[in-house]
C-alpha positions as CSV (number, residue, x, y, z in Angstrom):
1,X,245.2,-51.2,126.6
2,X,244.7,-48.6,123.9
3,X,244.5,-44.9,125.2
4,X,241.2,-43.2,124.6
5,X,241.2,-40.7,121.7
6,X,241.7,-37.1,122.7
7,X,238.8,-34.8,121.7
8,X,239.5,-32.4,118.8
9,X,239.2,-29.2,120.6
10,X,240.8,-26.9,118.0
11,X,239.3,-25.8,114.7
12,X,241.3,-24.3,111.9
13,X,239.7,-22.5,109.0
14,X,241.7,-20.8,106.2
15,X,240.3,-18.6,103.4
16,X,241.7,-16.3,100.7
17,X,239.7,-13.0,100.7
18,X,240.2,-10.9,97.6
19,X,240.8,-7.6,99.5
20,X,243.7,-5.7,101.0
21,X,244.8,-6.8,104.5
22,X,243.9,-3.4,106.0
23,X,240.3,-3.7,104.8
24,X,240.0,-7.3,106.0
25,X,241.4,-6.2,109.4
26,X,238.8,-3.4,109.5
27,X,236.0,-5.9,108.8
28,X,237.1,-7.8,112.0
29,X,237.5,-4.7,114.2
30,X,234.7,-2.3,113.2
31,X,231.3,-3.2,114.9
32,X,229.3,-2.0,111.8
33,X,231.3,-4.2,109.5
34,X,231.5,-7.3,111.7
35,X,227.7,-7.1,112.1
36,X,227.4,-7.7,108.3
37,X,229.2,-11.0,108.2
38,X,229.9,-12.7,111.5
39,X,226.8,-14.7,112.2
40,X,225.8,-17.4,109.7
41,X,222.5,-16.7,108.0
42,X,219.6,-16.8,108.7
43,X,220.9,-15.5,112.1
44,X,222.1,-11.9,112.3
45,X,223.9,-9.5,114.6
46,X,221.4,-7.3,116.4
47,X,223.9,-5.1,118.2
48,X,227.7,-5.0,118.3
49,X,229.9,-3.2,120.9
50,X,233.7,-3.3,120.9
51,X,236.5,-1.8,122.9
52,X,239.4,-2.5,120.6
53,X,242.4,-2.5,123.0
54,X,244.3,-5.2,124.9
55,X,242.0,-6.2,127.8
56,X,239.1,-4.5,126.0
57,X,235.8,-6.4,125.5
58,X,233.3,-7.1,122.8
59,X,229.7,-8.0,123.0
60,X,227.6,-9.1,120.1
61,X,223.8,-9.7,120.6
62,X,222.8,-12.1,117.9
63,X,219.6,-13.8,116.7
64,X,220.0,-17.5,116.1
65,X,218.0,-19.9,113.9
66,X,214.8,-21.0,115.7
67,X,214.1,-17.5,116.9
68,X,216.3,-17.2,120.0
69,X,218.9,-14.6,120.9
70,X,222.3,-15.0,122.6
71,X,225.3,-12.9,123.5
72,X,228.7,-13.6,122.0
73,X,231.4,-12.0,124.2
74,X,235.1,-11.9,124.8
75,X,238.2,-10.1,125.7
76,X,241.0,-8.9,123.4
77,X,244.3,-10.5,124.3
78,X,246.4,-9.4,121.3
79,X,245.9,-6.8,118.6
80,X,248.5,-6.3,116.0
81,X,247.1,-4.3,113.1
82,X,246.7,-5.4,110.4
83,X,247.9,-8.9,110.9
84,X,246.7,-10.5,114.0
85,X,243.9,-10.6,116.6
86,X,243.6,-12.9,119.6
87,X,240.5,-12.9,121.8
88,X,238.5,-15.0,124.1
89,X,235.1,-16.2,123.0
90,X,232.0,-17.4,125.0
91,X,228.3,-17.7,124.5
92,X,225.6,-16.8,126.9
93,X,221.9,-17.5,126.4
94,X,222.1,-20.2,123.8
95,X,219.3,-22.7,124.3
96,X,221.8,-25.6,123.9
97,X,223.5,-25.8,127.4
98,X,226.6,-27.4,125.8
99,X,227.2,-24.1,124.0
100,X,227.4,-22.1,127.3
101,X,231.0,-23.3,128.2
102,X,233.3,-20.9,130.0
103,X,235.5,-19.5,127.2
104,X,237.5,-20.5,124.2
105,X,240.3,-18.7,122.4
106,X,240.3,-17.4,118.8
107,X,243.4,-16.4,116.9
108,X,243.0,-14.6,113.6
109,X,246.0,-14.2,111.3
110,X,245.9,-12.1,108.2
111,X,248.7,-12.6,105.6
112,X,249.2,-10.5,102.5
113,X,249.1,-12.5,99.3
114,X,249.2,-11.4,95.6
115,X,245.5,-12.2,95.2
116,X,244.4,-10.6,98.5
117,X,244.5,-11.6,102.2
118,X,244.9,-15.1,103.5
119,X,242.7,-15.4,106.7
120,X,243.6,-18.1,109.2
121,X,241.3,-18.7,112.1
122,X,242.4,-21.0,114.9
123,X,239.6,-21.5,117.5
124,X,241.0,-23.5,120.5
125,X,239.9,-24.7,123.9
126,X,236.6,-26.0,122.6
127,X,235.1,-28.6,125.0
128,X,234.3,-31.5,122.7
129,X,234.6,-32.9,119.2
130,X,231.0,-32.2,118.2
131,X,231.2,-28.6,119.4
132,X,234.4,-28.2,117.5
133,X,232.7,-29.5,114.3
134,X,229.8,-27.0,114.8
135,X,232.3,-24.1,115.2
136,X,234.2,-25.2,112.2
137,X,231.0,-25.1,110.1
138,X,230.1,-21.7,111.6
139,X,233.4,-20.2,110.8
140,X,233.3,-21.5,107.2
141,X,229.8,-19.9,106.8
142,X,231.1,-16.6,108.3
143,X,234.0,-16.6,105.8
144,X,231.5,-17.1,103.0
145,X,229.8,-14.0,104.1
146,X,233.0,-12.0,104.7
147,X,234.0,-12.8,101.1
148,X,230.8,-11.2,99.9
149,X,231.8,-7.8,101.5
150,X,234.5,-7.6,98.9
151,X,233.0,-8.2,95.5
């Protein structure tokens, strides 16, 4: 008997951002900057609070397509300026009950390149294939918006 396929519960997104690593790190760690790019359009960040320290939390109140609002929240597990962030990630208030899973884990690695900064996002502990696919698309759209911060 053939084993059942394992769900793809990790998403990997990679992008070159044409800006210095310190500026890209700041875009991830300053509430005013993250509000400009994190949520794929037509959604937007309504408020952003962040306690940037190990064990510190973040809370982003966001509007989502269709007119609803939800909270994106997590806890910082690792902060290594300007090269790495690791934090938990969860949603509360999303009308899709499958999006309200306990928590996942996001690792952001920033590597210096001649042309700018290579951003690698690894989003793991997602509960199912289709949710992983949704998050992959969301991170790709967020990276599109992050690129626009650095013309």
